[in-house]
C-alpha positions in Angstrom: 13.5 18.6 15.3 9.9 17.6 14.7 7.4 16.3 17.1 5.4 13.1 16.1 2.2 15.2 15.2 4.4 17.5 12.9 5.8 14.6 11.4 2.5 12.9 10.6 1.2 16.4 9.0 4.3 16.5 6.7 3.4 13.1 5.7 0.0 14.0 4.8 1.1 17.0 3.0 3.2 14.8 0.7 0.6 12.2 0.4 -1.9 15.1 -0.7 0.5 16.2 -3.5 0.9 12.6 -4.7 -2.9 12.1 -4.8 -3.3 15.0 -6.9 -1.2 13.2 -9.6 -2.0 9.3 -8.9 -5.6 8.3 -9.8 -6.9 4.7 -9.7 -9.2 3.9 -12.5 -11.1 0.6 -13.1 -8.6 -0.5 -15.8 -5.6 0.5 -13.5 -6.7 0.7 -9.9 -4.5 2.6 -7.0 -2.4 0.2 -4.5 -2.4 2.3 -1.3 -0.4 1.8 1.7 -0.7 2.6 5.2 2.2 2.2 7.8 1.9 2.5 11.6 4.1 1.6 14.2 2.7 -1.8 14.8 1.4 -3.0 11.4 1.2 -2.3 7.6 -2.0 -2.2 5.6 -2.5 -2.3 1.8 -5.5 -2.0 -0.5 -6.3 -1.8 -4.2 -9.0 1.3 -4.8 -10.8 2.3 -7.7 -11.2 6.1 -7.3 -13.7 6.6 -10.0 -16.4 4.2 -8.2 -14.8 5.0 -4.5 -14.6 1.6 -3.8 -11.9 -0.6 -2.3 -11.4 -4.0 -4.4 -8.9 -5.7 -2.6 -7.3 -5.2 0.9 -4.7 -7.0 3.0 -3.1 -6.4 6.2 -0.6 -7.6 8.8 -3.4 -7.7 11.3 -5.6 -9.7 9.2 -2.8 -12.3 8.4 -2.2 -12.4 12.1 1.5 -11.9 11.9 3.0 -12.3 15.2 5.3 -9.0 14.4 3.4 -6.8 11.9 6.0 -4.0 11.9 9.2 -5.2 10.4 9.9 -5.9 6.5 9.1 -9.7 6.6 5.7 -8.8 7.4 5.4 -6.3 4.7 6.5 -8.8 2.2 3.9 -11.3 3.4 1.4 -8.6 2.8 2.4 -7.7 -0.7 2.4 -11.2 -1.5 -0.8 -11.9 -0.4 -2.4 -8.7 -1.7 -1.0 -9.5 -5.3 -2.6 -13.2 -5.1 -6.0 -11.6 -3.9 -5.8 -9.1 -6.9 -5.1 -11.6 -9.4 -8.0 -13.6 -8.2 -10.1 -10.8 -9.0 -8.4 -10.3 -12.4 -6.4 -7.1 -11.3 -2.9 -7.3 -13.0 -2.0 -3.6 -13.3 -2.0 -0.9 -10.5 -0.5 2.5 -10.0 1.6 2.6 -6.7 0.6 5.1 -3.9 3.3 5.2 -1.2 1.0 7.1 1.1 3.7 10.1 1.7 6.1 7.8 3.0 9.6 7.3 1.9 10.0 4.6 -0.6 12.2 2.7 1.7 12.0 -0.4 4.2 8.7 -1.8 4.7 7.0 0.5 1.9 9.5 -0.9 -0.4 9.5 -4.4 0.6 5.7 -4.6 0.2 5.9 -3.1 -3.1 8.7 -5.3 -4.4 6.9 -8.4 -3.0 3.6 -7.4 -4.8 5.7 -7.1 -8.0 7.3 -10.6 -7.6 4.1 -12.0 -7.1 2.7 -10.7 -10.4 1.5 -7.1 -10.1 2.7 -4.7 -12.5 3.3 -1.4 -12.0 
């Protein structure tokens, strides 16, 4: 059985493998997701400039419970609205080494429904 540190190291290794293939450009930035026990964070990044273009989190939205699927949906919807306000429509999805399931999937689907293409 894995300890928490081992599980996080494995996730970080998966994330490194993903990042070798997924790169955000000016025309198609990267939507990166970070999931903690208490909250979920997402940001849209232009890797060529090394700059965060748009970000949103359950902390920022002051949600009562930031660690459930409903919070992830709200973060995904708000992130898509902010991205569209800055003229961003196409992104490439970076799941951060997490399994595409649960909160990560809910955030991605909510962002798609709100207008982001990936």
